[in-house]
VEXTI-856340 format. One line per 10 residues: number of its first residue (from 1); their letters; for each residue y, x, z of N, C-alpha, C, O, CB. Coordinates in Angstrom, 2 decimals. Atoms other than C-alpha are relative to their C-alpha. Last residue first. Glycine has a CB too. Example, Ala and Ser with C-alpha at 12.3 -4.5 7.8 and 13.67 -1.06 7.14 Angstrom:
2	SA	-1.19 -0.82 -0.06 -1.06 13.67 7.14 1.09 -0.77 0.73 2.20 -0.26 0.90 0.46 0.41 -1.42; -1.19 0.89 0.00 -4.50 12.30 7.80 1.20 0.90 0.00 1.18 1.94 0.66 0.03 -0.99 1.25
//
This chain:
79	FFREFRKSQL	-0.02 -0.93 1.11 -16.66 12.77 -41.91 -0.69 1.29 0.37 -0.76 2.21 -0.44 1.43 0.26 -0.43; 0.51 0.65 1.21 -17.54 9.95 -39.54 -0.11 0.99 -1.16 -1.06 0.93 -1.95 0.89 -1.16 -0.40; 1.42 0.34 -0.18 -17.21 11.97 -36.33 -0.60 -0.57 -1.29 -1.74 -0.27 -1.63 -0.18 -1.02 1.16; 0.75 -1.25 -0.14 -13.95 13.62 -37.43 -1.50 -0.29 0.15 -2.32 0.41 -0.44 0.51 0.79 1.22; 0.19 -0.57 1.33 -12.64 10.25 -38.63 -0.84 1.27 0.07 -1.74 1.47 -0.75 1.35 0.30 -0.66; 1.00 0.85 0.67 -13.22 8.74 -35.19 -0.28 0.53 -1.41 -1.43 0.57 -1.84 0.48 -1.48 -0.07; 1.30 -0.42 -0.52 -11.36 11.68 -33.66 -1.13 -0.83 -0.60 -2.23 -0.32 -0.82 -0.03 -0.11 1.52; 0.31 -1.30 0.60 -8.37 10.96 -35.90 -1.37 0.49 0.45 -2.13 1.04 -0.35 1.08 1.04 0.36; 0.40 0.25 1.39 -8.40 7.30 -34.85 -0.39 1.30 -0.70 -1.36 1.33 -1.46 1.14 -0.68 -0.77; 1.30 0.69 -0.03 -8.36 8.26 -31.17 -0.51 -0.24 -1.42 -1.68 0.00 -1.71 0.12 -1.33 0.76
69	DTEAITFGLG	1.00 -1.01 -0.35 -5.52 10.74 -31.76 -1.40 -0.60 0.00 -2.35 0.01 -0.50 0.31 0.62 1.37; 0.18 -0.82 1.19 -3.50 8.06 -33.51 -1.04 1.07 0.24 -1.86 1.35 -0.64 1.33 0.64 -0.42; 0.71 0.82 0.99 -3.98 5.65 -30.62 -0.30 0.81 -1.27 -1.40 0.72 -1.83 0.83 -1.25 -0.37; 1.38 0.18 -0.47 -3.02 8.34 -28.07 -0.83 -0.82 -1.00 -1.98 -0.48 -1.27 -0.01 -0.70 1.37; 0.69 -1.27 0.24 0.08 9.32 -30.07 -1.47 -0.13 0.41 -2.36 0.37 -0.28 0.68 1.16 0.78; -0.34 -1.02 -0.99 1.13 5.68 -30.09 -0.74 1.28 -0.39 -1.62 1.28 -1.24 -0.38 -0.45 1.45; 1.04 -0.34 -0.96 0.81 3.68 -33.29 0.55 1.00 1.02 1.47 1.76 0.72 -1.25 0.58 -0.71; -0.43 0.19 -1.37 3.91 2.26 -34.97 -1.07 0.27 1.05 -0.99 -0.26 2.17 0.49 -1.38 0.17; 0.91 0.94 -0.65 2.30 1.85 -38.37 0.35 -0.25 1.46 -0.14 -1.20 2.06 -1.41 0.50 -0.11; 1.15 -0.61 -0.65 5.08 3.41 -40.40 -0.89 -1.07 0.61 -0.69 -2.26 0.38 0.45 1.00 1.07
59	NKDKPRTCVN	1.12 -0.06 0.93 7.63 2.13 -42.92 -1.20 0.76 0.57 -1.93 1.42 -0.17 0.44 0.64 -1.28; -0.28 -1.18 0.85 10.67 2.89 -40.70 -1.18 0.25 -0.94 -1.43 1.39 -1.35 0.27 1.26 0.88; -1.24 0.28 0.74 10.67 -0.57 -39.07 0.45 1.17 -0.88 1.42 1.06 -1.62 1.11 -0.35 0.97; 0.26 0.98 1.06 7.02 0.01 -38.15 1.25 -0.29 -0.83 1.16 -0.49 -2.04 -0.51 -1.30 0.60; -0.22 1.41 -0.35 7.90 3.13 -36.18 -0.21 -0.93 -1.20 -0.01 -0.54 -2.35 1.41 -0.20 0.55; -1.34 0.46 0.40 6.35 6.42 -37.36 0.16 -1.47 0.37 -0.80 -2.24 0.24 0.23 0.22 -1.53; -0.90 -0.07 -1.15 3.27 7.47 -35.36 1.45 -0.39 -0.34 2.28 -0.50 0.56 -0.01 1.41 0.57; 0.49 0.76 -1.16 0.71 6.32 -37.92 1.01 -0.03 1.14 1.20 -1.07 1.77 -1.30 0.58 0.50; -0.14 1.44 0.25 2.70 7.50 -40.94 -0.42 -0.81 1.22 0.24 -1.79 1.57 -0.83 -0.41 -1.23; -1.40 0.34 0.26 3.21 11.06 -39.70 0.18 -1.50 -0.17 1.07 -2.08 0.44 0.50 0.74 -1.24
49	WFESINQLFT	-0.72 0.01 -1.29 -0.28 11.34 -38.23 1.45 -0.43 -0.18 1.97 -1.21 0.63 -0.06 1.40 0.65; 0.53 1.12 -0.77 -1.84 10.35 -41.57 0.73 -0.13 1.33 1.18 -1.21 1.71 -1.52 0.17 0.23; -0.66 1.19 0.55 0.42 12.79 -43.44 -0.45 -1.25 0.76 0.36 -2.14 1.03 -0.31 -0.15 -1.50; -1.41 -0.09 -0.36 -0.78 15.61 -41.19 0.77 -1.22 -0.47 1.56 -1.79 0.28 0.62 1.28 -0.58; -0.05 0.34 -1.42 -4.40 14.52 -41.57 1.44 0.03 0.50 1.85 -0.80 1.30 -0.87 0.98 0.82; 0.28 1.43 -0.14 -4.06 14.49 -45.35 0.11 -0.44 1.45 0.65 -1.51 1.74 -1.39 -0.34 -0.54; -1.17 0.73 0.49 -2.39 17.93 -45.35 -0.18 -1.51 0.15 0.75 -2.21 0.53 0.27 0.35 -1.47; -0.94 0.01 -1.11 -5.24 19.31 -43.24 1.27 -0.77 -0.39 1.85 -1.47 0.44 0.36 1.44 0.43; -0.72 -1.26 -0.21 -7.52 18.36 -46.08 0.93 -0.15 1.19 1.26 -1.26 1.60 0.80 0.41 -1.28; -1.45 0.13 0.00 -10.06 15.57 -46.08 0.58 1.40 0.13 -0.11 2.33 0.55 0.51 -0.95 1.15
39	YFEANQIKLK	-0.83 -1.12 -0.43 -13.73 15.44 -46.91 1.47 -0.41 0.01 1.89 -1.30 -0.73 -0.21 1.22 -0.91; -1.43 0.25 0.04 -16.44 12.82 -47.29 0.76 1.19 0.58 0.34 1.80 1.56 0.36 -1.27 0.77; -0.67 -0.88 -0.94 -20.06 13.49 -48.21 1.50 -0.19 -0.16 2.02 -0.14 -1.28 -0.41 1.51 -0.22; -1.23 -0.65 0.45 -21.96 10.67 -49.87 0.54 0.88 1.12 0.35 0.61 2.30 1.06 -1.06 -0.44; -0.08 -1.40 -0.45 -25.47 9.97 -48.64 1.20 0.76 -0.54 1.14 1.98 -0.75 -1.25 0.74 -0.38; 0.50 -0.80 1.12 -25.84 6.74 -50.67 0.09 1.50 0.30 -0.03 2.33 -0.60 0.80 -0.33 -1.27; 1.42 0.36 0.14 -25.46 4.74 -47.44 -0.65 0.84 -1.10 -1.84 1.14 -1.03 -0.16 -1.51 -0.31; 0.68 -0.69 -1.10 -22.17 6.61 -46.93 -1.50 -0.27 -0.05 -2.31 0.63 0.19 0.57 -0.44 1.36; 0.17 -1.40 0.38 -20.99 5.43 -50.35 -0.76 0.78 1.06 -1.57 1.64 0.73 1.36 0.65 -0.25; 0.96 -0.06 1.11 -21.60 1.80 -49.45 -0.27 1.44 -0.43 -1.41 1.82 -0.67 0.50 -0.81 -1.19
29	KLAESAEKHH	1.33 0.33 -0.55 -19.86 2.19 -46.09 -1.07 0.11 -1.08 -2.14 0.68 -0.86 -0.01 -1.42 0.61; 0.49 -1.18 -0.70 -16.92 3.94 -47.76 -1.38 -0.24 0.61 -2.22 0.66 0.61 0.97 0.41 1.09; 0.29 -1.05 0.98 -16.47 1.11 -50.25 -0.56 1.24 0.68 -1.54 1.82 0.20 1.26 0.36 -0.80; 1.26 0.32 0.67 -16.73 -1.55 -47.54 -0.41 1.09 -1.00 -1.58 1.44 -1.10 0.11 -1.35 -0.71; 1.08 -0.14 -0.98 -13.99 0.06 -45.45 -1.37 -0.24 -0.64 -2.30 0.54 -0.43 0.20 -0.98 1.15; 0.18 -1.43 -0.27 -11.63 0.49 -48.38 -1.19 0.24 0.93 -1.99 1.15 0.71 1.27 0.60 0.61; 0.47 -0.63 1.23 -12.09 -3.12 -49.53 -0.27 1.49 0.22 -1.30 2.00 -0.22 1.02 -0.19 -1.13; 1.41 0.34 0.16 -11.75 -4.49 -46.01 -0.61 0.70 -1.22 -1.73 1.20 -1.16 -0.17 -1.52 -0.13; 0.83 -0.56 -1.08 -8.50 -2.66 -45.39 -1.49 -0.25 -0.24 -2.29 0.68 -0.22 0.42 -0.60 1.35; 1.07 -0.83 0.55 -6.96 -3.43 -48.80 -0.91 0.61 1.08 -1.77 1.43 0.77 0.58 1.10 -0.84
19	PHTLEVLRLL	0.83 0.74 0.96 -4.79 -6.39 -47.70 -1.18 0.80 -0.55 -2.17 0.21 -0.99 0.86 -0.47 -1.14; -0.36 -0.32 1.39 -3.55 -4.41 -44.67 -0.93 -0.73 -0.96 -2.13 -0.84 -0.70 -0.07 1.54 -0.25; -0.64 1.14 0.65 -4.08 -6.21 -41.37 0.39 0.26 -1.45 0.89 -0.63 -2.13 1.22 -0.41 0.78; 0.91 1.13 0.13 -6.62 -3.73 -39.99 0.59 -1.20 -0.72 -0.16 -2.01 -1.27 -0.45 -0.43 1.34; -0.96 1.11 0.03 -4.45 -0.68 -40.62 -0.76 -1.29 -0.31 -0.89 -1.70 -1.46 1.13 0.25 -1.07; -0.49 0.28 -1.36 -6.96 1.95 -39.53 1.00 -1.15 0.06 1.25 -1.70 1.13 0.64 1.24 0.57; 1.10 0.18 -0.95 -9.11 2.14 -42.66 0.49 -0.39 1.39 -0.19 -1.13 2.10 -0.82 1.26 0.09; 0.57 1.34 0.20 -6.17 1.57 -45.01 -1.11 -0.27 1.00 -1.30 -1.41 1.42 -0.54 -0.14 -1.44; -0.92 1.00 -0.55 -4.44 4.62 -43.51 -0.55 -1.41 -0.15 -0.43 -2.23 0.76 1.37 0.10 -0.68; 0.04 -0.11 -1.46 -7.40 6.89 -44.16 0.87 -1.07 0.65 0.48 -1.70 1.63 0.45 1.39 0.44
9	INTDLLYKM	1.30 0.55 -0.41 -7.63 5.63 -47.74 -0.10 0.03 1.52 -0.53 -0.95 2.14 -1.17 0.80 -0.65; -0.08 1.46 0.08 -3.90 6.23 -48.21 -1.32 -0.67 0.37 -1.31 -1.76 0.94 0.41 -0.42 -1.40; -0.64 0.54 -1.20 -4.27 9.79 -46.96 0.05 -1.52 -0.02 -0.14 -2.15 1.02 1.41 0.56 0.14; -1.44 -0.04 -0.01 -6.64 10.57 -49.82 0.53 -0.62 1.30 -0.15 -1.42 1.94 0.57 -0.74 -1.24; -0.67 1.24 -0.35 -10.32 11.03 -49.16 1.50 0.22 0.12 1.96 1.03 0.92 -0.55 -0.57 1.30; -1.20 -0.35 -0.74 -11.98 13.85 -51.05 0.76 -1.29 0.26 1.14 -2.01 -0.67 0.89 1.05 -0.78; -1.22 0.75 0.25 -15.46 12.78 -52.08 1.12 0.51 0.89 0.93 0.72 2.09 -0.22 -1.51 0.24; -1.09 -0.30 -0.93 -18.66 14.80 -52.44 1.26 -0.76 -0.42 1.57 -0.88 -1.60 0.28 1.52 0.04; -1.25 -0.31 0.65 -21.80 13.51 -54.12 1.07 0.19 1.07 0.99 -0.38 2.16 0.40 -1.13 -1.00
//
């Protein structure tokens, strides 16, 4: 089955302290075992970058560009 991953799922995967991090991670692992196919749109990646690189005091994650790039490359390999 094919799944489109919303930006919020991507963010939950990289925000290790978020209350839903484990839940999102476990769900994707289970689906991957079932041969699920995951997709994102360019819009999702753009939104992901926006939130990741935005300062924490502005409702972002405060990641550096290098950290965000690393996470994006991990998604590319997984998806």
